[in-house]
N, C-alpha and C positions, 0 to 999 in steps of 0.2 A: 459663173452662173450660180445663182442662189436658189434654194429649194424651200418650199413650204408645204406642209400637209394640211388639208382642210378636213378635219375630222367630222364624221357624222354626228349630229346633235340629236339627243333623245330627251324628250320631256317625260320624265318618270311619272310625274303627275302634272295636270294642267287645269287649274281652276279659273273660271272666266266669270267676271262680273258684268255690270252694265256698261254701255258706251259712255265715254268721257266727253267733256265739252269739245275736245278736238276731234271727235269722231272715232277714236280708237277705243278698244275694249280694255278695261282694267284686268290684269292677269296676275296670277300667282303660280309659279312653277319651279319644280326642282329639275335642273338640267344636268345631264352628264354627256360625255363624249366617248365615242368608241374608237377602236383601232381602225375600223373601216373609214375610208375617206377618199377625196380627190387629191390630186397632186398638181402643184404649180411650180414652174421654173421661171426664173427672171434673169435677164441679162441686159446690159446697156444697149440702147438704140437711140436714133435721132428723133423718133416719135413713138407714141404708144401704139403697139400692135398686139393682137391676140391671135393665137393659134389654138385650135381645138382638136383634141384627140380622145381616144378611149371609147369604151362600149356605148356611152351615152353622149359622146361629143357631137354626133351628127344631129341630135335632137335640138341642140342649141344653135344660136347664130351669133355672129360677132357684130351685131348692130348696137346702136346706142343704148338699147334696153338691157344689154348684158351687164350683170352686176359687177363682174370683174372690171370691165371697161369703165363703168360708172365709178367704181372705187378708185381706179387709177386717175380718172379725170377730176375727181373730187379732192384727191390728196395733193395733186400737183399745185393747184392754187393755194392750198393751205400751207404749202412749203414756201410760197412767195416767189416762185420762179417756174419757168417752163421746163418740163423734164420729159424724157422719153424712156421707153422700155419695151423689150420684146418679151411677151408673156406667153407661156405654153401651159394650157390647162388640160390635164388628163382627167376626163370626166368618168369616174367609176361608179358614182352614185346616181340613182334614177332622178329624173327631173320632176319637180312639183310633187314630191313624195312625202313631205312632212318631217324630214330629217335634216332640214336646214342646209341642204346642199348649196344652193345659191348664196345664202347668207354666209356659210362657212368659206366659200370661195372668195367672196368679197372681203371677209375678215383676213383671210390668208393673203390676199392681194395687198391690203393695207400693211400687214406685218412685213411681207417680202419687199414691197417697194420702199418702205421706210428704211429698211436695211440697205437696199440697192442704192438708194439716193442719199444715204447718210443723213437722214432727217433726225432731228432731236425734238420732236413735238412733245408737249406735255401730254400725259395720259388723258386728261380731261378734254384736250383739244382733239385727240384722236377718237375718243369716245363720241364726241359731237359729230365728227365726220361719219362714224359708223352708224349712228342713230339716223342720220339723214338718209342712209342707204336702205334701212329696214329695221324693224323692231327686234329681229333676232341677231343682227350683226354685232351689237355690243357684247353679248354673251359669247358669241363665236369668236370675237376678238380675243377674249380671255381664254377660251377653250379649256376651261377647267370646271369641275363640279361646282355648281352655283345655284343659288336661289335667285330667280328673276321675278321682278314685279313691275308695277306701273304698266306701261305699254311695252316694256322691255328695256327701258333706260336705267332701271335700278338693278344692279347686279352685285351680289355679295357671294364671295367664295364660301363653300362649306367644306369642313374637314370631316374625315371619318367615313367617307363612302367606300365600301369594300369593293374588291375586284369582283366582277360579275360576268360569267359566261352568258352571252346574249345572242339571240338569233333575230336578225332583221328579215322581214318578209314583205314583199310588195307584189300585188297581183298585176302589176303593169297597168295600173289605172291611175291617170293623173287627176287629182282633185284640186279644184280651185279653193284657195283659202277664203276668198271673199264669199264664194257661194256657201261654204260651210257656216260662216258667221251669219249670213242672211238666213240660212235654215235654222240656226240656233235661235234667232229672233229676240235677242236680249235688247232691252230699251235702256234709256238713261235712268229710268226709275229703279232698275235692278240694284240690289245691295252690292257692295264691294265683295270680291271673292275672299273666301276664307283662306287663311295661311297656316297650315299645320306647323307646329313647332318642330324644328329639326332637333332630334335628341342627341346628335353627336355620333361618335363612332358606333357602328352597328356591324354585326356579322351578317353574311348574306341572307341567312334565313330570317334573322330579325328584321332586316330591311324589307324583305318581301311581306312579312306580316304587317309592318308599319305602312307600306305602300297600299295594302289592301284597304286601309282606312281612307285612302285618297281616291282620285278619279281623273279621268280626262273628260271635261265637260263638252268637248267637241265630238266625242266618239259617236254618240247616237245620231247627231246631225249628219256627220260624214257617212255613217252607214246607210242613212236614208237616201243619200245622193248616190253612193257607190256600195251596193249590197255585197260586193266581193270582199269588202273589209271584214264583214261578219264571218265570211268563209275563212279568211286568213286567221282570225282569232280562234275559230273553232279548230282549225288544223293545228295551231300552236298548242292549244290545250290538250288535244288528242295526242300530240307528240310528247306530252309530259312537262310542258312549261309550268313552273311554279307560279308564274304570273304572266298573263298575256294582256296587252293593252295597245291601243293605237298610239302612234307617234304624232305629236303636233296636231295638224289638221288632216292627216292621212295622205295617201292611203297605206303607207308603210306601218307595220305593227311590230312590236318587239315582244319577245318571250325571254324570260329569265329562267335559267336552268341551274340545276344543282352542281354540275361540274362541266368541264369542257367536253368530256366524252359524251355525256348526255346531250349536249348542245349539238355536237357533230352528228350523232345518230338522228336527232330530230331534223337537222338540215338535210340529211340524205333521204329521210322518209318523205319530207314535204317536197323536195326537189324532184324525186322520182314520180310522185303522184301528180304534181302540178308543173308540167314541163314549161309552161309559159311564164311562171312566176320568177321574180328575182329573190334569191335566197342567199343570205350572207351570214354565216356564223362569225362572231366577232367577240370582243372582250371590252369591258368597261374598266377603267382604272389601270 
C-alpha cells in the first residue's frame, strides 16, 4: 500500500483580473501549504474504486464528479493502458472551503497512482492532466510554496518562505467559487492583476508586513455571500493574529501568529467560543 498526503493550500494573497477569452479569470497568487491535510492510500486492484472516511468523508460521494476518481480515470488513459486501484480517502479538511481540499486530493491521487502504476510520464504531461481537473490542481501537484498565475497553469516555486504558525478557521459554511466570482463581477475589460515582486528570503515578521501590501480580491465578494466569514476574520484578529485573511474563495480564513504557543491559545479561545466552527492550528513550511 502506498500513501500520499494532500496538504491544505493557502493563498497568502490572491489578486484577480478580468475574465480571459476562455472564460477563466486571470490570477496572481502566492500559495503555500500547511501540515494539515487529507490522507490517501493506494493499493492494486482490478478496477478503480474509492472508499471515503474521516470527519468530512460523509459529505462527499463516490460518483463520477469526485475529483479523486476523475484524476484516476484521467491518468489511466494517459498511461496508454487500462489500470485499476483501490483508493482510500480520509477526508480531514472541510469541503468547498477555499483551501484546495478537492484539488489537493486530486493532485495526491495523480502522485500516488503514478507511483502505484509505475508510470514515467513527463512533468509537462502530468501538468496537463492536472490542469484539466481544475485550476488549483497543478500547484497542488507540486505542493510547495509557489507563485501561481494565468488561470493556474503557470506555477513557479519560490524560495525563502519562513515557517509560519497558522490557524485555519471555517464557520462550517460552504461557499460556491462560481458564486463568489459572479459577485465579484469582473469583466473582460478589467486590467490584468498586479503581481507583487517576491523579495526572497524573509523572516516571519517581514513577511507579514510584506503581505499587508497585498490582498485577497475575492474576500469582500465572499463576505457579501457569507457574512460569517467577516465574523471569522474578526475573531482571528481579536485572538492576536498578526494577519487575518480569507483563503481562496472562502469560507476558511487563516491567521498568522508570532509563535506556536500564541497560535494554540488562539485556537483554544476561538474553539471554545464558537462550538460549531472548524478550528485547526497548523504550520507552514
